[in-house]
C-alpha positions in Angstrom: 10.9 -50.1 35.9 12.0 -46.6 37.1 12.4 -43.7 34.8 16.1 -43.8 35.4 16.5 -47.5 34.5 14.1 -47.1 31.6 16.3 -44.3 30.3 19.4 -46.5 30.6 17.7 -49.2 28.7 16.5 -46.9 25.9 19.5 -44.6 25.5 21.1 -47.0 23.0 18.3 -46.0 20.7 19.1 -42.3 20.9 20.8 -41.1 17.8 23.3 -38.4 16.8 21.2 -35.7 15.3 21.7 -35.7 11.5 25.4 -34.6 11.3 25.3 -36.3 8.0 21.8 -36.6 6.6 20.9 -40.2 5.7 24.2 -41.0 3.8 23.3 -44.6 3.2 20.4 -43.8 0.9 20.9 -44.3 -2.8 18.1 -42.8 -4.9 19.2 -44.5 -8.1 17.4 -47.7 -6.9 14.0 -45.9 -6.5 13.4 -46.5 -10.1 13.0 -50.2 -9.3 10.1 -49.4 -6.9 8.6 -46.9 -9.3 8.8 -49.5 -12.1 7.7 -52.4 -10.0 4.5 -53.2 -11.9 6.0 -53.0 -15.3 9.0 -55.0 -14.1 6.7 -57.6 -12.6 4.9 -58.0 -15.9 8.1 -58.4 -17.9 9.4 -61.1 -15.4 6.1 -62.9 -15.5 6.0 -63.0 -19.3 9.5 -64.5 -19.3 8.5 -67.1 -16.8 5.6 -68.1 -18.9 7.1 -67.9 -22.4 10.7 -68.9 -21.8 10.5 -71.1 -18.8 7.0 -72.6 -19.5 5.6 -71.8 -16.1 1.9 -72.8 -16.5 -0.6 -70.4 -14.8 -4.3 -70.0 -15.2 -5.9 -66.5 -15.2 -6.4 -66.5 -11.4 -3.0 -67.9 -10.5 -1.4 -65.5 -13.0 -2.9 -62.5 -11.2 -1.8 -63.8 -7.8 1.7 -64.5 -9.2 1.9 -61.0 -10.6 0.9 -59.5 -7.2 3.6 -61.6 -5.5 6.3 -60.4 -7.9 5.3 -56.8 -7.3 5.6 -57.5 -3.6 9.1 -59.0 -4.0 10.3 -56.0 -6.0 8.7 -53.5 -3.6 10.6 -55.0 -0.6 13.8 -55.5 -2.5 13.9 -52.0 -3.9 13.3 -50.5 -0.4 16.0 -52.6 1.1 18.6 -51.7 -1.5 17.5 -48.0 -1.5 18.4 -47.9 2.2 21.4 -50.3 1.8 19.9 -52.5 4.4 20.5 -56.2 4.1 18.6 -57.0 7.3 15.4 -55.6 5.7 15.9 -57.9 2.7 16.8 -61.0 4.7 13.9 -60.5 7.1 11.5 -60.4 4.1 13.1 -63.6 2.6 12.7 -65.5 5.9 9.1 -64.4 6.3 8.4 -65.3 2.7 9.9 -68.8 3.0 7.6 -69.6 5.9 4.6 -68.3 4.1 5.2 -70.0 0.8 6.1 -73.3 2.6 2.6 -73.2 4.2 0.7 -72.5 1.0 2.8 -74.9 -1.1 4.4 -72.4 -3.5 7.8 -73.8 -4.8 10.6 -71.5 -3.6 12.3 -72.3 -7.0 9.9 -69.8 -8.6 11.0 -67.1 -6.2 14.6 -67.9 -7.1 13.8 -67.4 -10.8 12.1 -64.1 -10.1 15.1 -62.7 -8.3 17.5 -64.0 -11.1 15.3 -62.3 -13.7 15.0 -59.2 -11.6 18.8 -58.8 -11.6 18.8 -58.9 -15.5 15.9 -56.4 -15.9 17.0 -54.1 -13.1 20.4 -53.6 -14.7 18.6 -52.0 -17.7 17.2 -49.3 -15.4 20.1 -48.3 -13.0 23.5 -46.8 -13.7 26.3 -49.2 -14.5 28.3 -48.1 -11.4 25.4 -49.3 -9.2 25.4 -52.8 -10.7 27.8 -54.2 -8.1 25.5 -53.3 -5.2 22.6 -54.8 -7.1 24.5 -58.0 -7.7 25.4 -58.2 -4.0 21.8 -57.8 -2.9 20.6 -60.3 -5.4 23.2 -62.8 -4.4 22.3 -62.4 -0.7 18.6 -63.0 -1.6 19.4 -66.1 -3.6 21.6 -67.4 -0.7 18.9 -66.9 1.8 16.3 -68.5 -0.5 18.6 -71.6 -0.8 18.6 -72.1 3.0 16.2 -74.5 4.7 13.1 -72.9 6.2 13.7 -72.0 9.8 11.5 -73.4 12.5 8.1 -71.9 12.8 7.9 -68.5 14.5 7.1 -68.8 18.2 3.8 -67.7 19.6 3.6 -64.2 20.9 1.4 -65.4 23.8 3.8 -66.4 26.5 2.7 -68.6 29.4 4.8 -66.7 31.9 2.8 -63.5 31.2 0.5 -62.5 34.0 -2.3 -62.0 31.4 -1.6 -65.2 29.4 -5.0 -66.8 30.0 -6.9 -63.5 29.4 -5.0 -62.9 26.2 -5.6 -66.4 25.0 -9.3 -66.2 25.7 -9.5 -62.7 24.0 -7.8 -64.1 20.9 -10.0 -67.2 20.8 -13.1 -65.0 20.9 -11.8 -62.8 18.2 -11.1 -65.7 15.9 -14.5 -67.2 16.6 -16.2 -63.9 15.7 -17.5 -63.3 19.2 -17.1 -59.6 19.7 -19.3 -59.3 22.8 -17.4 -62.1 24.5 -14.1 -60.5 23.6 -15.2 -57.2 25.1 -16.3 -59.0 28.3 -12.8 -60.5 28.7 -11.3 -57.0 28.6 -14.0 -55.5 30.9 -13.2 -58.3 33.4 -9.6 -57.3 33.4 -10.6 -53.7 34.0 -12.8 -54.7 37.0 -9.6 -56.0 38.7 -8.1 -52.6 38.5 -5.6 -53.4 35.8 -4.1 -50.3 34.1 -4.7 -49.3 30.6 -1.0 -49.6 29.9 -1.0 -53.3 31.0 -4.1 -54.0 28.9 -2.5 -52.4 25.8 1.0 -53.8 26.2 0.2 -57.2 27.8 -3.0 -58.2 26.0 -3.7 -56.2 22.9 -0.1 -56.0 21.6 0.8 -59.7 21.9 -2.6 -60.8 20.7 -2.4 -58.7 17.5 1.1 -59.9 16.8 -0.1 -63.5 17.3 -2.9 -62.8 14.8 -0.2 -61.8 12.3 1.8 -64.9 13.0 -1.3 -67.1 12.5 -2.0 -65.5 9.2 1.6 -66.1 8.1 1.2 -69.7 9.1 -2.0 -69.8 7.1 -4.0 -70.9 10.1 -6.4 -68.0 9.7 -7.4 -65.8 6.8 -6.9 -62.1 6.2 -10.6 -61.6 7.1 -9.8 -62.9 10.6 -6.9 -60.5 10.8 -9.0 -57.5 9.8 -11.8 -58.5 12.1 -9.5 -58.9 15.1 -8.0 -55.4 14.4 -11.4 -53.8 14.0 -12.8 -55.3 17.2 -9.6 -54.3 19.1 -9.9 -50.7 17.8 -13.5 -50.7 19.0 -12.6 -51.9 22.4 -9.8 -49.3 22.6 -12.4 -46.6 22.0 -14.5 -48.0 24.8 -11.5 -48.0 27.1 -10.6 -44.4 26.1 -13.9 -43.3 27.4 -13.3 -45.2 30.6 -9.7 -44.2 31.3 -9.0 -41.0 29.5 -12.1 -38.8 29.4 -12.2 -38.6 33.2 -8.4 -38.1 33.4 -7.6 -34.7 34.9 -5.0 -32.8 32.9 -3.0 -30.1 34.6 -0.6 -27.4 33.4 1.1 -27.0 30.1 1.3 -30.3 28.2 3.8 -31.3 25.6 2.2 -31.9 22.2 2.6 -35.3 20.4 1.4 -35.9 16.9 1.3 -39.5 15.6 0.9 -40.7 12.1 1.9 -43.6 9.8 3.6 -43.2 6.5 1.8 -42.9 3.2 0.6 -46.3 2.1 0.8 -47.8 5.6 -2.5 -49.2 6.8 -1.3 -50.7 10.1 -1.8 -47.9 12.6 -3.2 -49.6 15.7 0.2 -49.7 17.4 0.6 -45.9 16.9 -2.9 -45.5 18.4 -1.7 -47.3 21.5 1.3 -45.1 21.8 -0.9 -42.0 21.5 -3.4 -43.1 24.1 -0.7 -44.0 26.6 1.1 -40.7 26.1 -2.3 -39.0 26.7 -2.3 -40.7 30.1 1.3 -39.5 30.7 0.1 -35.9 30.4 0.8 -35.2 26.7 -1.6 -33.4 24.5 -1.9 -35.9 21.7 -3.1 -35.9 18.1 -3.7 -39.3 16.5 -3.7 -38.8 12.7 -3.7 -42.4 11.7 -2.9 -43.8 8.3 -3.0 -42.8 4.7 -2.0 -39.2 5.2 -1.1 -36.7 2.5 2.4 -35.4 3.3 1.7 -31.8 2.5 -1.5 -31.7 4.5 0.4 -33.3 7.4 3.1 -30.6 7.2 0.4 -27.9 7.4 -1.2 -29.6 10.4 2.2 -29.8 12.2 2.6 -26.0 11.6 -0.8 -25.4 13.2 -0.3 -27.5 16.4 3.5 -27.0 16.8 4.3 -30.3 18.5 7.3 -31.1 20.6 7.4 -34.7 19.3 6.2 -36.4 16.1 5.8 -40.2 16.1 5.8 -42.0 12.8 4.9 -45.7 12.4 5.8 -48.0 9.6 5.0 -51.8 9.5 5.7 -52.9 6.0 9.2 -52.6 4.6 8.1 -51.4 1.2 6.8 -48.2 2.9 10.3 -47.1 4.1 10.8 -44.9 1.0 7.7 -43.0 2.1 9.1 -42.7 5.6 12.2 -41.1 4.1 10.1 -38.8 2.0 8.2 -37.6 5.0 11.3 -37.1 7.1 12.8 -35.0 4.3 9.7 -32.7 4.1 9.8 -32.3 7.9 13.5 -31.5 8.1 13.5 -27.7 7.5 10.5 -27.2 9.7 11.7 -29.3 12.6 15.2 -27.8 12.7 13.8 -24.3 13.2 11.3 -25.4 15.8 13.3 -28.0 17.7 10.8 -30.8 17.1 11.9 -34.3 18.0 10.9 -37.2 15.7 10.7 -40.8 16.8 9.8 -43.8 14.7 8.7 -47.4 15.3 7.4 -50.5 13.7 8.4 -53.9 12.5 11.4 -52.8 10.3 13.1 -51.3 13.4 12.9 -54.8 15.0 14.4 -56.6 12.0 17.0 -54.1 11.1 18.9 -52.7 14.1 20.9 -50.4 11.9 17.8 -48.7 10.4 17.4 -46.1 13.2 21.0 -45.0 12.7 20.5 -44.5 9.0 17.5 -42.1 9.3 17.2 -38.5 10.2 15.4 -39.1 13.5 15.9 -38.6 17.2 15.2 -42.2 18.3 13.2 -45.3 17.5 11.3 -47.9 19.5 10.4 -51.6 18.8 7.2 -51.7 20.8 4.5 -49.4 22.1 5.8 -49.3 25.7 9.3 -48.4 24.6 7.9 -45.6 22.4 6.2 -44.1 25.4 9.3 -44.2 27.5 11.4 -42.7 24.6 9.0 -39.8 24.2 9.0 -39.1 27.9 12.8 -39.2 28.0 13.1 -36.8 25.1 10.9 -34.3 26.8 11.7 -34.6 30.4 15.3 -35.8 30.7 
C-alpha cells in the first residue's frame, strides 16, 4: 500500500482537535468504579443471604472477583457513555461463561442488584442513564450466545503455516523450536514488519481467543507473551541495531495506561517506528502518570502513543490525557491511542481528546507517519 492510499484509508480516524473537550464523559459514575469492591461484597452478600446462592470459600472468592470485574467494565462504559464498550464485554463474557459452565442467570442477578445499589451512590438525575445501561446489559445477557469467535489465523495469509507452527510450539512449551520458526522466516528475507504484523500479532490474538474458549490456561497465555517478547528482543538486535539512522528524527514515546499490563502491541509499534526513522522510547506498562509527564518534558516528543487493552482501564486513559493536555497544547504534541476498546467501540476515538486512533499495530505506524509527514 502506498503512503497516499494508506492516508486515504486512515484519514477517517483523524479527529477534530478538542474543540469541545470530551463532552460525553460523566464523572458522577466514577464512584461506581471507586466503590467496586465494596459494591461487589454487598451484591454477593445479597446473593447468598436473600437468593440462597450456595458457594464454598473458593467459589465465593472467584465470584467476588467476577463481580468486581463486571462493575469495573460497566462503570467505565457508563462513564464514557459508550454502549459498545458494555455490549462488547457482555458478548465476551457470555462466551467465556458458556465454556466454563457458569449460569448466565447469576450475571443477570448481579446487574439487577447493581442497579439498586448504584442508585444509592449517584445523583438522582443520573438514574435514567443508569437504568438505560442496565437494561441494555440485561437485554444482551438474555440473547443466545453468538457463534464462537473465529480464529485469527487465516489460511489465506502468506504466513499461515509458520504462524500455526509458531503457536503450536508456544502452547507446547517449546521455546527453542518457536525461535527456530521465526529465524527460518528471517532467513527468507522477510521484513520485521511482516513478522510482527503477520505472525506475532495474529498468533497473540489467537492465544487470547483460545483462553476465552477455555482451550488453554492463563499460564499458556503468559508463556506465549513472554517468549514472543524474548524473540522480539532477538529480532531487535538483528534488524535495528545495525540500522543506519540519518538526520533529525521525530520523537515517539509509547506507554500503556496505569493498570494496563498488555503492552506487547505497543512494543511492536515502537520497534516498527524505529525502523521508519523515528527516535523511539518504549516505556511499557504500569507507569506513574506524574513521572511520565516529567519524562515527556525531558524528551519533548512529537507523538505520544498510548495503548489500552482492557475496557476498565479507560478511566485511566482519560486521566492521563487530561494531565497531558496543557503540556501538549503548548508544544504541539500529537497523541494517538490504540487497543481493543477502539476496535469494539468505533465512537470511542471521537469522544477522547486525541489526534487519532488505530485498531492494529500496522495502522498505528501509518497513522504516526501521516501525522508527522503529511
